[in-house]
C-alpha positions as CSV (number, residue, x, y, z in Angstrom):
1,M,29.5,-290.1,-18.5
2,T,32.9,-288.8,-19.4
3,D,36.0,-289.7,-17.2
4,T,38.7,-286.8,-17.2
5,V,42.3,-287.5,-16.3
6,G,44.5,-284.6,-15.9
7,F,48.2,-284.5,-16.7
8,L,51.1,-282.4,-15.6
9,Y,53.7,-282.1,-18.5
10,P,56.8,-280.5,-18.2
11,G,57.6,-277.9,-20.9
12,H,57.0,-278.2,-24.7
13,S,58.1,-281.2,-26.6
14,A,55.4,-284.0,-27.3
15,E,52.3,-282.5,-25.5
16,D,50.4,-283.0,-28.9
17,E,50.6,-286.7,-28.1
18,Y,47.8,-286.4,-25.4
19,P,44.8,-285.0,-27.7
20,R,46.0,-287.7,-30.3
21,L,45.6,-290.2,-27.5
22,E,42.4,-289.1,-26.7
23,A,41.2,-289.1,-30.3
24,I,42.5,-292.8,-30.9
25,L,40.5,-293.8,-27.8
26,G,37.5,-292.0,-28.9
27,E,37.6,-294.4,-32.1
28,V,36.6,-297.0,-29.6
29,G,33.9,-295.2,-28.2
30,A,35.7,-294.3,-25.0
31,A,34.3,-291.2,-23.4
32,V,37.5,-289.8,-21.8
33,R,39.0,-286.4,-21.6
34,L,42.8,-286.1,-21.5
35,P,43.5,-282.2,-20.5
36,L,47.2,-281.2,-19.9
37,V,48.9,-278.6,-18.0
38,H,52.4,-277.3,-18.8
39,T,54.8,-277.1,-15.7
40,D,57.8,-274.6,-15.7
41,I,60.8,-277.3,-16.0
42,G,63.5,-274.7,-15.4
43,E,66.5,-276.1,-17.3
44,D,65.7,-278.6,-20.2
45,A,68.4,-281.4,-19.2
46,H,68.6,-285.0,-18.8
47,R,70.7,-284.5,-15.9
48,V,70.2,-285.5,-12.3
49,D,70.4,-282.3,-10.5
50,A,68.2,-280.8,-13.1
51,L,65.7,-283.5,-13.1
52,L,65.3,-283.2,-9.3
53,E,64.6,-279.6,-9.8
54,M,62.0,-280.2,-12.6
55,G,60.0,-282.6,-10.2
56,S,59.9,-280.5,-7.1
57,V,56.9,-280.5,-5.5
58,A,57.1,-276.4,-5.7
59,R,57.2,-276.8,-9.6
60,L,54.1,-279.2,-9.9
61,A,52.1,-277.5,-7.2
62,A,52.2,-274.4,-9.2
63,A,50.3,-275.9,-11.9
64,V,47.8,-277.7,-9.8
65,G,45.1,-275.0,-9.7
66,E,44.8,-274.8,-13.5
67,L,44.5,-278.5,-13.4
68,R,41.7,-278.8,-11.2
69,E,39.8,-276.2,-13.3
70,S,39.9,-278.9,-16.1
71,G,37.7,-281.0,-14.1
72,A,40.5,-283.7,-13.7
73,Q,39.3,-286.6,-11.7
74,A,42.8,-287.8,-11.0
75,V,46.2,-286.2,-12.2
76,V,49.5,-287.9,-13.4
77,W,52.8,-286.3,-13.4
78,A,53.5,-287.1,-17.1
79,C,57.4,-287.2,-16.8
80,T,59.4,-290.4,-16.4
81,S,62.9,-289.0,-15.7
82,A,61.9,-286.4,-13.3
83,S,60.1,-289.0,-11.3
84,F,62.5,-292.1,-11.2
85,V,65.5,-290.2,-10.3
86,F,64.2,-289.5,-7.1
87,G,64.2,-293.3,-6.2
88,W,61.6,-295.7,-5.4
89,E,60.4,-294.0,-2.1
90,G,61.2,-290.4,-3.0
91,A,58.8,-291.0,-6.3
92,H,56.1,-292.2,-3.8
93,E,56.7,-289.0,-1.7
94,Q,56.4,-287.1,-4.8
95,V,53.0,-288.6,-5.9
96,R,51.6,-288.3,-2.0
97,E,52.4,-284.6,-2.2
98,L,51.0,-284.0,-5.7
99,S,47.8,-285.8,-4.4
100,A,47.5,-283.9,-1.3
101,R,48.0,-280.5,-3.3
102,A,45.4,-281.5,-5.9
103,G,43.0,-283.2,-3.8
104,L,42.9,-285.9,-6.4
105,P,44.4,-289.6,-6.9
106,A,47.7,-289.2,-8.4
107,S,50.5,-290.9,-10.1
108,S,53.7,-290.5,-12.4
109,T,54.8,-292.1,-15.5
110,S,57.6,-294.1,-13.6
111,F,54.8,-296.0,-11.7
112,A,52.8,-296.4,-14.8
113,F,55.8,-298.3,-16.2
114,A,55.9,-300.4,-13.1
115,R,52.3,-301.3,-13.3
116,A,52.2,-301.9,-16.9
117,V,55.0,-304.2,-16.9
118,R,53.0,-306.2,-14.3
119,A,49.8,-305.9,-16.2
120,L,51.7,-307.4,-19.3
121,D,52.9,-310.3,-17.0
122,V,56.4,-310.3,-18.7
123,A,59.4,-311.8,-16.9
124,R,62.1,-309.7,-18.6
125,V,62.2,-306.4,-19.9
126,A,64.8,-304.1,-22.1
127,V,64.9,-300.4,-21.7
128,A,65.5,-298.2,-24.9
129,A,66.2,-294.9,-23.5
130,T,66.7,-291.5,-25.4
131,Y,68.6,-290.5,-22.1
132,P,72.4,-290.4,-21.4
133,E,73.7,-293.8,-19.8
134,D,73.8,-292.5,-16.3
135,V,70.2,-291.3,-16.1
136,A,68.9,-294.7,-17.8
137,E,70.7,-296.4,-14.9
138,H,68.5,-294.7,-12.6
139,F,65.6,-296.1,-14.3
140,R,66.9,-299.5,-14.3
141,A,67.1,-299.1,-10.4
142,F,63.7,-297.8,-10.0
143,L,62.3,-300.9,-12.1
144,K,64.4,-303.3,-10.2
145,E,62.9,-301.7,-6.9
146,A,59.2,-302.6,-8.6
147,G,60.2,-306.0,-9.2
148,A,61.0,-306.2,-12.8
149,E,64.0,-308.0,-14.3
150,I,65.8,-305.8,-16.5
151,V,68.1,-307.8,-19.2
152,S,69.6,-304.8,-20.8
153,V,69.5,-300.8,-20.7
154,R,70.4,-298.6,-23.7
155,G,70.9,-295.0,-23.4
156,A,70.9,-292.8,-26.5
157,G,72.7,-289.8,-24.9
158,I,70.2,-287.4,-25.7
159,V,70.4,-284.2,-23.2
160,T,67.1,-282.3,-23.9
161,A,63.6,-283.1,-24.1
162,A,63.4,-280.6,-27.1
163,E,65.5,-282.5,-29.4
164,V,63.6,-285.9,-28.5
165,G,60.5,-283.8,-29.3
166,T,61.8,-283.7,-32.8
167,W,62.4,-287.2,-33.4
168,G,60.2,-288.9,-36.2
169,R,59.3,-292.3,-37.2
170,E,62.8,-293.4,-38.2
171,E,64.5,-292.5,-35.0
172,V,62.0,-293.9,-32.8
173,L,62.1,-297.3,-34.9
174,A,65.9,-297.1,-34.5
175,L,65.8,-296.4,-30.7
176,A,63.6,-299.4,-30.2
177,R,65.5,-301.9,-32.4
178,A,69.1,-300.7,-30.5
179,G,67.1,-301.0,-27.3
180,D,65.8,-304.6,-27.9
181,H,67.4,-307.9,-26.5
182,P,66.8,-311.3,-27.4
183,D,65.9,-312.4,-24.1
184,A,63.4,-309.6,-23.3
185,D,59.8,-310.2,-23.1
186,A,58.7,-306.5,-23.8
187,V,60.7,-303.1,-24.8
188,L,60.2,-299.9,-22.7
189,L,60.9,-296.5,-24.3
190,P,60.8,-294.2,-21.4
191,D,60.5,-290.7,-22.4
192,T,57.4,-288.5,-22.6
193,A,59.0,-286.2,-25.0
194,L,59.1,-289.1,-27.7
195,H,56.2,-289.1,-30.2
196,T,55.1,-292.6,-30.2
197,A,51.1,-292.6,-30.0
198,D,50.5,-293.5,-33.3
199,R,53.5,-296.1,-33.8
200,I,53.0,-298.7,-31.0
201,P,51.6,-301.4,-33.3
202,E,54.3,-300.8,-35.9
203,L,57.1,-300.9,-33.2
204,E,55.1,-303.9,-31.8
205,E,55.3,-305.6,-35.0
206,E,59.1,-304.8,-35.9
207,L,60.1,-306.1,-32.6
208,G,57.7,-309.1,-32.2
209,K,56.8,-308.6,-28.5
210,P,55.0,-305.8,-26.6
211,V,56.3,-302.2,-26.3
212,L,55.5,-300.0,-23.7
213,T,56.2,-296.3,-24.4
214,A,55.8,-293.2,-21.9
215,N,52.9,-291.2,-22.9
216,Q,51.1,-294.4,-23.8
217,V,51.3,-296.0,-20.2
218,T,50.8,-292.6,-18.6
219,V,47.3,-292.3,-20.1
220,W,46.7,-296.0,-19.1
221,E,47.8,-295.3,-15.5
222,G,45.5,-292.4,-15.3
223,L,42.3,-294.3,-16.5
224,R,43.6,-296.9,-14.0
225,L,43.2,-294.4,-11.1
226,L,39.6,-294.1,-12.2
227,D,39.1,-297.7,-12.3
228,R,38.5,-297.4,-16.0
229,T,39.4,-300.0,-18.6
230,V,39.5,-299.4,-22.3
231,V,40.4,-301.9,-24.9
232,C,42.3,-300.1,-27.5
233,P,44.5,-302.3,-29.8
234,A,45.8,-299.1,-31.6
235,L,47.5,-298.4,-28.5
236,G,49.2,-301.7,-28.3
237,T,49.2,-304.9,-26.4
238,L,48.8,-302.9,-23.2
239,F,45.5,-301.8,-24.1
240,T,44.4,-305.2,-25.2
241,R,43.8,-306.6,-21.7
242,G,40.3,-306.0,-20.6
């Protein structure tokens, strides 16, 4: 039986991560489908007001019909910043509304990070964000509400997802190195516009610790909604926990 997790993805930047992730999971025999539907983002800006509009229920609901046609059994809002900017309670309400509109179990990338940190059972984390510092601080606050201890947060100051989507291997490695901290047990890279699907083992080897990236944890969370566990070391330490 094939499990199908659907994703609502904002705009166009690193949507090619999802077929890549599906293929990587397929290499270990996992029968999963990861269909993706784009949402209208409005203004592409890592700015709080723009992100609140990007993650509004109206924008997400507009894409739900197409997602249901894909045969999705669960749905994840594949955007970190336009979920955590709503705050802990607001992000819960966003997911509840999405679930109600879709008639499916639902979550978001922000909750995926919170649950992945718990799954790794790490005490302290560092955040290596592409965002401006003020937006990155909203992620710190969200993780703190989730019970995580954040030892450092670094924002790269990138304003648009479109720019982040152009980053290659060297930029991703540089971001991870710059955001690491000697007291951190894991490093988080929270932007679904960032291409990391085939770089996670390299990132973990470079830093010597688990690395959680946005599209990786988003897919993991979708599988969790279906009570599906896949062991796939090519996707990092998170996917080695059976």
